[in-house]
C-alpha positions as CSV (number, residue, x, y, z in Angstrom):
1,X,-19.7,-11.5,-56.0
2,X,-22.8,-10.3,-54.1
3,X,-24.2,-6.9,-55.0
4,X,-24.1,-4.8,-51.8
5,X,-27.3,-2.7,-52.2
6,X,-26.6,-1.0,-48.8
7,X,-23.4,0.5,-50.4
8,X,-25.5,2.0,-53.2
9,X,-28.3,3.4,-51.1
10,X,-28.2,3.3,-47.3
11,X,-31.9,4.3,-47.2
12,X,-33.2,1.4,-49.3
13,X,-35.3,-1.0,-47.2
14,X,-36.6,-3.7,-49.5
15,X,-35.2,-5.7,-52.4
16,X,-35.7,-8.8,-54.5
17,X,-32.9,-11.3,-55.0
18,X,-32.1,-14.8,-56.3
19,X,-31.1,-17.6,-53.8
20,X,-27.5,-18.7,-54.6
21,X,-27.4,-21.5,-52.0
22,X,-28.6,-22.5,-48.5
23,X,-26.8,-24.3,-45.7
24,X,-28.4,-25.8,-42.6
25,X,-27.5,-23.9,-39.4
26,X,-28.5,-26.8,-37.2
27,X,-30.6,-24.7,-34.7
28,X,-33.9,-24.3,-36.6
29,X,-32.3,-21.9,-39.0
30,X,-30.6,-21.9,-42.4
31,X,-27.8,-19.8,-43.9
32,X,-28.9,-18.2,-47.1
33,X,-26.7,-16.6,-49.7
34,X,-28.3,-14.2,-52.2
35,X,-27.3,-12.6,-55.4
36,X,-27.8,-9.1,-53.9
37,X,-28.7,-7.8,-50.5
38,X,-29.7,-4.7,-48.5
39,X,-28.6,-6.4,-45.3
40,X,-25.4,-4.9,-43.8
41,X,-23.3,-7.8,-42.3
42,X,-21.4,-7.8,-39.0
43,X,-18.4,-5.8,-40.1
44,X,-16.2,-2.9,-39.0
45,X,-17.2,-3.3,-35.3
46,X,-20.9,-2.9,-36.1
47,X,-23.6,-5.4,-35.4
48,X,-25.5,-6.7,-38.5
49,X,-28.9,-5.5,-39.8
50,X,-32.1,-7.3,-38.8
51,X,-35.2,-7.9,-40.9
52,X,-37.0,-10.6,-42.9
53,X,-36.6,-12.7,-46.1
54,X,-39.9,-14.0,-47.4
55,X,-41.4,-13.0,-44.0
56,X,-38.9,-15.1,-42.0
57,X,-36.7,-13.4,-39.4
58,X,-33.1,-12.7,-40.3
59,X,-31.2,-12.9,-37.0
60,X,-27.6,-12.7,-38.2
61,X,-25.7,-11.6,-41.3
62,X,-22.0,-12.5,-41.8
63,X,-19.5,-11.7,-44.5
64,X,-16.5,-13.7,-45.7
65,X,-14.6,-12.5,-48.6
66,X,-17.1,-11.7,-51.3
67,X,-19.9,-13.8,-49.8
68,X,-22.6,-12.5,-47.5
69,X,-24.7,-15.1,-45.6
70,X,-28.1,-14.5,-43.9
71,X,-29.1,-16.6,-41.0
72,X,-32.9,-17.1,-41.4
73,X,-35.1,-18.6,-38.7
74,X,-37.5,-21.3,-40.1
75,X,-41.0,-21.8,-38.8
76,X,-41.4,-24.3,-36.0
77,X,-41.2,-27.8,-37.5
78,X,-39.5,-26.4,-40.6
79,X,-36.8,-28.4,-42.4
80,X,-33.5,-26.5,-42.0
81,X,-31.9,-28.8,-44.5
82,X,-34.2,-28.0,-47.4
83,X,-36.4,-25.0,-46.5
84,X,-38.1,-25.4,-49.8
85,X,-41.6,-24.7,-48.5
86,X,-40.4,-21.2,-47.6
87,X,-39.1,-20.5,-51.1
88,X,-35.5,-20.6,-49.8
89,X,-34.1,-22.9,-52.4
90,X,-31.4,-22.3,-55.0
91,X,-32.5,-20.4,-58.1
92,X,-35.7,-19.1,-56.5
93,X,-36.5,-15.4,-56.1
94,X,-37.1,-14.0,-52.6
95,X,-38.1,-10.7,-51.1
96,X,-36.1,-9.1,-48.3
97,X,-36.9,-6.3,-46.0
98,X,-34.6,-4.7,-43.4
99,X,-35.6,-3.4,-40.0
100,X,-35.4,0.3,-40.9
101,X,-35.6,1.6,-37.3
102,X,-32.7,-0.6,-36.3
103,X,-30.7,0.4,-39.4
104,X,-31.3,4.1,-39.0
105,X,-30.2,4.1,-35.3
106,X,-27.0,2.4,-36.3
107,X,-26.5,4.9,-39.1
108,X,-26.9,7.8,-36.6
109,X,-24.5,6.1,-34.2
110,X,-21.8,5.3,-36.8
111,X,-21.8,8.7,-38.4
112,X,-21.6,10.2,-34.9
113,X,-18.5,8.1,-34.3
114,X,-16.9,9.5,-37.5
115,X,-17.6,13.1,-36.4
116,X,-16.1,12.5,-32.9
117,X,-13.1,10.4,-34.1
118,X,-12.4,13.0,-36.9
119,X,-12.2,15.7,-34.3
120,X,-10.0,13.7,-32.0
121,X,-7.7,13.0,-34.8
122,X,-7.5,16.5,-36.1
123,X,-7.1,18.1,-32.6
124,X,-4.8,15.6,-30.9
125,X,-3.5,13.2,-33.6
126,X,-5.0,10.2,-31.9
127,X,-6.4,7.2,-33.9
128,X,-9.5,5.3,-33.3
129,X,-8.1,1.8,-32.7
130,X,-11.3,0.1,-31.6
131,X,-15.0,0.5,-32.3
132,X,-17.9,-1.6,-31.1
133,X,-21.5,-0.8,-32.0
134,X,-24.3,-3.2,-30.8
135,X,-27.9,-2.7,-29.7
136,X,-26.9,-1.8,-26.2
137,X,-23.2,-0.9,-26.4
138,X,-21.3,1.8,-28.3
139,X,-17.7,2.4,-27.5
140,X,-14.7,4.1,-29.2
141,X,-11.1,3.4,-28.3
142,X,-8.3,5.9,-28.9
143,X,-4.5,5.4,-28.6
144,X,-4.0,8.5,-26.5
145,X,-5.3,9.8,-23.2
146,X,-7.9,12.6,-23.0
147,X,-9.0,14.5,-19.9
148,X,-12.6,15.1,-18.9
149,X,-12.3,18.7,-19.9
150,X,-10.9,17.8,-23.4
151,X,-13.7,15.2,-23.9
152,X,-16.4,17.8,-23.0
153,X,-14.9,20.3,-25.5
154,X,-14.9,17.5,-28.2
155,X,-18.5,16.7,-27.4
156,X,-19.5,20.3,-27.9
157,X,-17.6,20.5,-31.2
158,X,-19.3,17.3,-32.4
159,X,-22.7,18.7,-31.7
160,X,-21.8,22.0,-33.5
161,X,-20.8,19.9,-36.5
162,X,-24.2,18.1,-36.3
163,X,-26.1,21.4,-36.2
164,X,-24.2,22.7,-39.3
165,X,-25.9,19.8,-41.2
166,X,-22.8,19.0,-43.2
167,X,-23.0,16.6,-46.1
168,X,-21.9,13.0,-45.6
169,X,-20.5,11.5,-48.8
170,X,-19.6,7.8,-49.3
171,X,-17.8,6.6,-52.5
172,X,-15.1,4.4,-54.0
173,X,-12.3,6.7,-55.4
174,X,-10.2,5.5,-58.3
175,X,-6.8,4.1,-57.3
176,X,-4.9,7.2,-58.5
177,X,-7.3,9.5,-56.6
178,X,-7.0,7.4,-53.5
179,X,-3.3,7.6,-53.5
180,X,-3.4,11.3,-53.2
181,X,-5.8,11.4,-50.3
182,X,-5.0,11.5,-46.5
183,X,-7.7,9.5,-44.7
184,X,-8.2,7.6,-41.5
185,X,-8.2,3.8,-41.5
186,X,-8.1,1.2,-38.6
187,X,-6.4,-1.4,-40.9
188,X,-4.8,-2.1,-44.2
189,X,-7.4,-2.6,-46.9
190,X,-6.9,-4.8,-49.9
191,X,-8.8,-3.9,-53.1
192,X,-11.3,-1.1,-53.5
193,X,-11.5,1.3,-50.6
194,X,-14.8,2.9,-49.6
195,X,-14.4,6.4,-48.1
196,X,-16.8,8.3,-46.0
197,X,-16.3,12.1,-46.0
198,X,-17.7,14.8,-43.7
199,X,-16.6,18.1,-45.0
200,X,-14.1,19.9,-42.7
201,X,-14.5,17.1,-40.1
202,X,-13.4,13.7,-41.3
203,X,-12.3,11.4,-44.1
204,X,-12.2,7.8,-43.2
205,X,-12.3,4.3,-44.8
206,X,-15.5,2.6,-43.8
207,X,-17.8,-0.1,-45.1
208,X,-21.0,0.8,-43.1
209,X,-24.2,2.7,-44.1
210,X,-24.3,6.4,-43.0
211,X,-26.8,9.2,-42.9
212,X,-26.9,11.7,-45.7
213,X,-26.0,14.7,-43.5
214,X,-24.8,15.4,-40.0
215,X,-28.1,16.9,-39.0
216,X,-29.7,13.5,-39.2
217,X,-27.4,12.3,-36.4
218,X,-29.5,14.5,-34.1
219,X,-27.1,14.9,-31.2
220,X,-24.0,13.4,-29.7
221,X,-23.7,12.6,-26.0
222,X,-20.8,11.0,-24.1
223,X,-22.1,8.8,-21.3
224,X,-18.8,7.4,-19.9
225,X,-15.0,7.1,-20.4
226,X,-12.2,5.2,-18.8
227,X,-8.5,4.6,-19.3
228,X,-7.9,1.7,-21.6
229,X,-4.7,0.2,-22.9
230,X,-2.7,3.4,-22.5
231,X,-5.4,5.4,-24.1
232,X,-9.1,6.1,-23.5
233,X,-12.3,4.2,-24.1
234,X,-15.4,6.3,-24.7
235,X,-19.0,5.3,-24.5
236,X,-21.6,7.4,-26.3
237,X,-25.1,7.7,-27.7
238,X,-26.5,9.6,-30.8
239,X,-29.9,10.6,-32.1
240,X,-32.8,8.3,-31.2
241,X,-30.6,6.1,-28.9
242,X,-29.4,9.2,-27.1
243,X,-33.1,10.2,-26.6
244,X,-33.8,6.7,-25.2
245,X,-30.9,7.0,-22.9
246,X,-32.0,10.4,-21.7
247,X,-35.5,9.1,-21.1
248,X,-34.3,6.2,-19.1
249,X,-32.0,8.4,-17.0
250,X,-34.8,11.0,-16.4
251,X,-37.2,8.3,-15.4
252,X,-34.6,7.0,-12.9
253,X,-34.0,10.5,-11.5
254,X,-37.8,11.0,-11.2
255,X,-38.2,7.8,-9.3
256,X,-35.4,8.6,-6.9
257,X,-36.8,12.1,-6.4
258,X,-40.1,10.6,-5.4
259,X,-38.6,8.0,-3.2
260,X,-36.5,10.6,-1.3
261,X,-39.3,13.2,-1.4
262,X,-36.9,15.9,-2.8
263,X,-36.6,17.9,-6.0
264,X,-34.5,16.4,-8.7
265,X,-32.0,19.3,-8.5
266,X,-31.5,18.5,-4.7
267,X,-30.9,14.7,-5.3
268,X,-27.1,14.9,-5.1
269,X,-27.0,16.9,-1.9
270,X,-29.7,14.7,-0.3
271,X,-28.0,11.4,-1.2
272,X,-24.6,12.7,0.0
273,X,-26.2,13.8,3.3
274,X,-28.0,10.4,3.8
275,X,-24.8,8.5,2.9
276,X,-23.0,10.4,5.6
277,X,-25.8,9.5,8.1
278,X,-25.6,5.9,7.0
279,X,-21.9,5.8,7.6
280,X,-22.4,7.2,11.1
281,X,-25.1,4.7,11.9
282,X,-22.8,1.9,10.5
283,X,-20.0,3.0,12.7
284,X,-22.3,3.1,15.7
285,X,-23.7,-0.4,15.0
286,X,-20.1,-1.8,14.7
287,X,-19.2,-0.2,18.0
288,X,-22.4,-1.6,19.6
289,X,-21.7,-5.1,18.1
290,X,-18.1,-5.0,19.5
291,X,-19.3,-4.0,22.9
292,X,-21.9,-6.8,22.9
293,X,-19.2,-9.3,21.8
294,X,-16.9,-8.2,24.6
295,X,-19.8,-8.7,27.1
296,X,-20.3,-12.2,25.7
297,X,-16.6,-12.9,26.1
298,X,-16.6,-11.6,29.6
299,X,-19.6,-13.8,30.4
300,X,-17.8,-16.8,29.1
301,X,-14.7,-16.0,31.1
302,X,-16.7,-15.7,34.3
303,X,-18.4,-19.0,33.7
304,X,-15.3,-21.0,32.7
305,X,-13.7,-21.4,36.1
306,X,-10.5,-22.6,34.5
307,X,-7.0,-21.8,35.8
308,X,-5.2,-18.8,34.5
309,X,-1.7,-18.6,33.2
310,X,0.9,-16.1,34.3
311,X,-0.1,-13.7,31.5
312,X,-3.7,-13.8,32.8
313,X,-5.2,-15.8,29.9
314,X,-7.4,-18.8,30.6
315,X,-5.6,-22.1,30.1
316,X,-7.4,-23.8,27.1
317,X,-9.6,-23.1,24.1
318,X,-12.7,-21.0,23.6
319,X,-15.7,-21.3,21.3
320,X,-18.0,-18.4,20.7
321,X,-21.2,-18.2,18.5
322,X,-21.9,-14.5,17.8
323,X,-25.3,-13.0,17.3
324,X,-26.0,-11.7,13.7
325,X,-23.7,-8.8,13.0
326,X,-21.4,-7.3,10.4
327,X,-18.9,-9.7,8.9
328,X,-16.0,-7.4,9.9
329,X,-16.7,-8.3,13.6
330,X,-15.3,-11.8,13.0
331,X,-11.7,-10.6,12.8
332,X,-12.1,-8.3,15.8
333,X,-13.7,-10.8,18.1
334,X,-11.1,-13.5,17.2
335,X,-8.3,-11.1,18.2
336,X,-10.1,-10.3,21.5
337,X,-10.7,-14.0,22.2
338,X,-7.0,-14.7,21.8
339,X,-6.3,-12.2,24.5
340,X,-8.4,-14.3,26.9
341,X,-7.7,-17.9,25.9
342,X,-4.3,-19.5,25.5
343,X,-5.4,-22.3,23.2
344,X,-7.6,-22.6,20.1
345,X,-10.0,-19.8,19.5
346,X,-13.1,-20.6,17.4
347,X,-15.5,-17.8,16.5
348,X,-18.7,-18.3,14.4
349,X,-20.8,-15.6,12.8
350,X,-24.3,-16.3,11.4
351,X,-24.7,-15.2,7.8
352,X,-27.9,-17.0,6.8
353,X,-30.3,-19.8,7.9
354,X,-27.9,-22.3,9.6
355,X,-25.0,-20.8,7.6
356,X,-21.9,-19.6,9.5
357,X,-18.7,-17.9,8.8
358,X,-16.0,-19.2,11.0
359,X,-12.5,-18.2,12.1
360,X,-10.3,-20.7,14.0
361,X,-6.9,-19.8,15.2
362,X,-4.1,-20.7,17.7
363,X,-0.9,-18.6,17.8
364,X,2.0,-20.9,17.2
365,X,-0.4,-23.9,17.1
366,X,-2.1,-26.2,14.7
367,X,-5.9,-26.1,14.1
368,X,-5.9,-28.3,11.0
369,X,-7.8,-31.0,13.0
370,X,-10.7,-28.5,13.6
371,X,-10.9,-27.8,9.8
372,X,-10.8,-31.5,9.0
373,X,-13.7,-32.2,11.3
374,X,-15.8,-29.4,9.8
375,X,-15.1,-30.7,6.3
376,X,-15.8,-34.4,7.1
377,X,-18.9,-33.8,9.3
378,X,-20.5,-30.8,7.6
379,X,-18.7,-30.4,4.2
380,X,-17.4,-27.0,5.3
381,X,-15.6,-24.8,2.8
382,X,-12.5,-22.9,3.6
383,X,-8.8,-23.2,4.4
384,X,-5.7,-21.4,5.5
385,X,-2.3,-22.0,7.2
386,X,-2.2,-24.6,10.0
387,X,-2.5,-21.9,12.7
388,X,-5.4,-19.9,11.1
389,X,-8.3,-21.2,9.0
390,X,-11.5,-19.5,7.9
391,X,-14.5,-20.3,5.7
392,X,-18.2,-21.2,5.8
393,X,-20.2,-24.1,7.2
394,X,-23.8,-25.0,7.0
395,X,-25.3,-26.8,10.0
396,X,-27.8,-26.2,12.9
397,X,-26.1,-24.3,15.8
398,X,-26.8,-27.2,18.2
399,X,-25.1,-29.8,16.0
400,X,-22.2,-27.6,15.3
401,X,-21.7,-26.7,18.9
402,X,-21.7,-30.4,20.0
403,X,-19.2,-31.3,17.3
404,X,-16.9,-28.5,18.2
405,X,-17.2,-29.3,21.9
406,X,-16.0,-32.8,21.4
407,X,-12.7,-31.4,20.1
408,X,-12.2,-29.8,23.5
409,X,-12.7,-33.0,25.5
């Protein structure tokens, strides 16, 4: 059984150990098992520690039963099967060092989770049923719904617990003591149970390293929440990671403020005003595009010189290449064309260099021949029922127009 030094002292950063065995990882790395380790493995929803063993990068740490394996990257050209030149051979002594900055951030984040989850449990009786802590993501899942107002109150209470600088105590209680305790746990645990206690806030089974007192968490900040599996999923940041997140957001707000030439406190009002102006312009452009399309249809009609039916529509099909416009115009123009032509209506809208969106329809008709031609001649994409097809096609306008015109002959 490996000795878990991180259980004994979460603040220890270096250690010596004996290599128990090595197994090639097959990707320029080797899995190394040690007699003892400071490296916390991927466990309990938390990503593993990083660091070095004999100066070589440890990129992953996994636990299986009583065995902890360290994935160590070998130097370029190193032999992942032996790794003897790097001292990673059975029976040899090695020196390990964890990335303390990474470890401490995780400790702040995990203790922050205990504070918040303890408050959620004591206030509402909800359980933390999911926890994920990686370098860029930190989420907590609860089996009950919480309102924004409730979450904000919980956030405030969590920060008050942090300011109180409460002791954080981790230990393995004896079986008879454990039997008399009421503690949180996301799963049934076989064997010894490690408890983490925050006075008046939480008592929870947990395998991860934690800070010594809540004051070291620094701060707790919710950054998002959403309904999830009948409950709520919460995203958060603590301590140094919260400060990083704050810095990134402040930098973004400053850039937006400079781009829009307004004070930061006026950003929301300015963006709302400009969005309203953008919508008005968009509506105006759509109206203009529609008017232009109707003019094009009228121009076609005047030049057709074909006989009209009793309902006033032109007897036959119509093909129209639109000028570049919003994609929503395609449906509108197709409907307007069908008011003018009794046969097949084909409308094409440019969406890129020689790339077109097309809509081909004939009420109570069959336009599958048109789709077949586009697929065979230009490898067009799309489909639909026999009387209405749509998709995209790549071809120069002249070639496309000639190919479509042959279908009218």
